[in-house]
BAKOL-14121 format. One line per 2 residues: number of its first residue (from 1); their letters; for each residue x, y, z of N, C-alpha, C, O. Coordinates in steps of 0.05 Angstrom, whole numbers, plus 5000, padded with zeros to 4 digits. Layout:
N
NUM> A> X,Y,Z,X,Y,Z,X,Y,Z,X,Y,Z | ...;
end
This chain:
100
1> MK> 5017,4976,5000,5000,5000,5000,5018,5025,5000,5040,5025,5011 | 5007,5046,4988,5021,5071,4988,5007,5090,5007,4983,5089,5011;
3> YH> 5023,5108,5019,5012,5128,5038,5024,5155,5031,5045,5158,5019 | 5009,5175,5038,5019,5202,5036,5020,5215,5064,5005,5207,5082;
5> VK> 5036,5235,5066,5038,5249,5092,5014,5267,5096,5006,5282,5078 | 5001,5264,5119,4979,5282,5125,4988,5311,5127,5010,5316,5137;
7> PV> 4972,5329,5118,4979,5357,5122,4980,5363,5152,4961,5356,5167 | 5001,5376,5160,5004,5383,5189,5001,5413,5191,5015,5428,5178;
9> VV> 4983,5421,5208,4979,5450,5213,4994,5457,5238,4986,5449,5260 | 5015,5472,5235,5030,5482,5258,5029,5512,5258,5037,5525,5238;
11> VV> 5019,5524,5279,5017,5553,5281,5042,5563,5294,5049,5554,5316 | 5055,5582,5281,5079,5595,5293,5074,5625,5295,5055,5636,5283;
13> EA> 5090,5638,5311,5090,5667,5312,5116,5677,5299,5136,5664,5302 | 5114,5699,5285,5138,5708,5271,5138,5738,5267,5117,5751,5266;
15> VQ> 5162,5749,5264,5166,5777,5257,5190,5778,5239,5209,5764,5243 | 5189,5796,5219,5211,5798,5200,5230,5820,5210,5222,5842,5217;
17> WT> 5256,5814,5210,5277,5833,5217,5284,5850,5193,5294,5839,5173 | 5277,5875,5194,5281,5893,5171,5308,5907,5172,5317,5920,5153;
19> GT> 5321,5906,5195,5346,5920,5199,5342,5946,5214,5361,5958,5223 | 5317,5954,5218,5311,5978,5232,5290,5975,5254,5287,5993,5271;
21> NV> 5276,5953,5255,5254,5949,5274,5263,5934,5300,5252,5914,5308 | 5284,5945,5312,5296,5933,5336,5275,5930,5358,5272,5909,5370;
23> QE> 5260,5951,5364,5241,5950,5386,5220,5929,5381,5213,5914,5399 | 5210,5927,5356,5189,5907,5350,5200,5879,5354,5186,5862,5365;
25> VV> 5225,5873,5345,5236,5847,5348,5242,5840,5377,5237,5818,5386 | 5253,5860,5392,5258,5855,5421,5232,5850,5436,5231,5832,5453;
27> EF> 5211,5865,5430,5185,5860,5444,5175,5833,5437,5164,5819,5454 | 5177,5824,5411,5169,5798,5403,5184,5776,5418,5172,5757,5429;
29> LT> 5211,5779,5419,5227,5759,5433,5221,5758,5462,5220,5736,5474 | 5217,5781,5474,5211,5782,5503,5185,5767,5509,5182,5754,5530;
31> RV> 5166,5770,5490,5140,5757,5494,5141,5727,5489,5128,5712,5504 | 5155,5718,5469,5154,5690,5461,5174,5672,5475,5170,5647,5477;
33> IS> 5196,5683,5484,5216,5666,5497,5207,5661,5526,5203,5679,5542 | 5204,5635,5532,5194,5628,5558,5214,5633,5580,5237,5639,5575;
35> AD> 5205,5631,5605,5223,5635,5628,5245,5614,5628,5268,5621,5637 | 5240,5590,5618,5261,5570,5617,5283,5576,5596,5306,5568,5600;
37> NG> 5275,5591,5576,5294,5598,5555,5297,5628,5554,5292,5641,5534 | 5305,5640,5576,5306,5668,5580,5323,5684,5560,5344,5675,5553;
39> LR> 5312,5707,5552,5326,5725,5535,5349,5738,5551,5343,5751,5571 | 5373,5736,5541,5396,5748,5556,5406,5773,5542,5408,5794,5556;
41> TV> 5411,5772,5517,5422,5796,5503,5411,5798,5475,5405,5778,5462 | 5409,5822,5465,5404,5828,5437,5425,5848,5428,5426,5870,5440;
43> RL> 5440,5841,5408,5462,5858,5400,5460,5863,5370,5455,5845,5354 | 5465,5888,5362,5467,5895,5333,5496,5896,5325,5513,5907,5339;
45> EY> 5502,5884,5302,5529,5885,5291,5528,5895,5263,5514,5885,5246 | 5543,5916,5258,5545,5928,5231,5570,5918,5219,5592,5929,5224;
47> TD> 5568,5897,5202,5592,5885,5190,5594,5890,5160,5616,5892,5150 | 5572,5892,5147,5573,5894,5117,5566,5923,5108,5566,5927,5084;
49> GA> 5561,5941,5126,5555,5968,5119,5526,5973,5109,5518,5996,5106 | 5511,5951,5106,5483,5954,5096,5464,5950,5120,5460,5968,5136;
51> SP> 5454,5926,5121,5435,5919,5143,5450,5906,5166,5466,5889,5161 | 5444,5915,5190,5458,5903,5213,5449,5875,5218,5426,5867,5212;
53> TL> 5467,5859,5230,5460,5832,5239,5450,5834,5268,5461,5848,5284 | 5430,5819,5274,5418,5818,5300,5428,5792,5313,5423,5770,5302;
55> TV> 5441,5794,5336,5450,5770,5351,5434,5769,5377,5435,5787,5393 | 5421,5746,5381,5404,5743,5405,5416,5721,5422,5420,5698,5413;
57> GQ> 5422,5727,5447,5432,5708,5466,5410,5698,5484,5395,5714,5494 | 5408,5672,5487,5387,5660,5504,5401,5642,5525,5421,5629,5519;
59> LR> 5389,5641,5548,5397,5622,5568,5376,5600,5567,5353,5604,5577 | 5383,5578,5555,5363,5556,5551,5368,5535,5573,5389,5533,5585;
61> HD> 5347,5519,5577,5350,5497,5597,5371,5477,5590,5382,5463,5607 | 5377,5476,5564,5398,5457,5554,5424,5471,5548,5441,5459,5535;
63> GA> 5428,5495,5558,5453,5509,5554,5448,5536,5540,5426,5541,5531 | 5469,5552,5538,5467,5578,5524,5464,5574,5494,5476,5555,5483;
65> AV> 5449,5591,5481,5446,5590,5452,5448,5618,5441,5440,5637,5454 | 5458,5620,5417,5460,5645,5403,5445,5642,5376,5450,5624,5361;
67> LT> 5428,5661,5370,5413,5662,5345,5423,5686,5330,5422,5708,5340 | 5431,5682,5305,5440,5704,5288,5420,5708,5266,5412,5690,5251;
69> VV> 5411,5734,5263,5390,5741,5244,5400,5763,5226,5409,5784,5236 | 5400,5758,5200,5408,5779,5181,5384,5792,5169,5362,5782,5170;
71> GG> 5388,5816,5157,5367,5832,5146,5349,5816,5127,5359,5802,5109 | 5323,5817,5131,5304,5803,5115,5295,5777,5127,5273,5767,5121;
73> DW> 5311,5765,5145,5304,5740,5158,5279,5743,5175,5273,5765,5185 | 5264,5722,5178,5242,5721,5196,5251,5708,5222,5265,5688,5222;
75> VV> 5243,5719,5245,5247,5707,5271,5221,5691,5277,5200,5703,5281 | 5224,5665,5279,5200,5648,5282,5201,5633,5308,5222,5622,5316;
77> CG> 5179,5633,5322,5176,5618,5347,5156,5596,5343,5132,5601,5337 | 5165,5570,5345,5147,5548,5341,5131,5541,5366,5135,5554,5387;
79> PD> 5113,5522,5364,5096,5515,5386,5111,5504,5410,5101,5504,5432 | 5136,5495,5405,5152,5484,5427,5168,5506,5441,5184,5501,5459;
81> GK> 5165,5531,5431,5180,5554,5443,5207,5558,5431,5221,5577,5439 | 5215,5542,5413,5242,5545,5400,5241,5568,5381,5222,5570,5365;
83> VV> 5260,5586,5382,5262,5609,5365,5284,5605,5345,5307,5598,5352 | 5278,5608,5319,5297,5604,5298,5295,5627,5278,5275,5642,5276;
85> AV> 5317,5631,5262,5317,5650,5240,5311,5634,5214,5322,5613,5210 | 5293,5646,5198,5285,5633,5173,5290,5652,5150,5281,5675,5150;
87> DP> 5303,5642,5129,5308,5658,5105,5281,5667,5093,5262,5651,5094 | 5279,5691,5082,5254,5701,5072,5242,5683,5050,5217,5681,5048;
89> DV> 5258,5672,5032,5248,5655,5011,5236,5629,5023,5215,5620,5014 | 5250,5618,5042,5240,5593,5055,5215,5599,5071,5196,5584,5070;
91> FA> 5214,5622,5084,5190,5630,5099,5166,5632,5080,5144,5622,5086 | 5170,5646,5057,5148,5650,5038,5138,5624,5027,5114,5621,5022;
93> AT> 5156,5605,5023,5148,5579,5012,5136,5560,5032,5121,5541,5025 | 5141,5566,5058,5132,5548,5079,5107,5557,5095,5090,5542,5102;
95> YE> 5106,5583,5099,5085,5594,5116,5065,5612,5101,5072,5624,5081 | 5041,5614,5112,5022,5633,5102,5008,5644,5126,5006,5631,5147;
97> PE> 4997,5669,5124,4983,5681,5147,4960,5663,5156,4946,5652,5140 | 4956,5662,5182,4934,5647,5193,4909,5664,5191,4909,5687,5197;
99> VA> 4887,5651,5182,4862,5665,5180,4846,5659,5206,4841,5636,5213 | 4839,5680,5220,4825,5677,5245,4796,5670,5242,4782,5666,5262;
end
């Protein structure tokens, strides 16, 4: 017999890093990062002269973690509370707005 994968609906929260919306991204991170995975630092690094890189330090229950986000990336928080950076092309191909 042949089988296909059932469609899985996973709702995530996300914000796109534009290179200038620091406050929006920090507020998002503060809201979505749980107490177990506490937000430690958010740092801007200007390395290429164009859009700054956002570096997010977290204190996770399984050790320290650093998330690096470049201009245009989406900061995505999954249902498990894990926060990752997603390339804009991958985000567009994978996610669509949730209809309430």
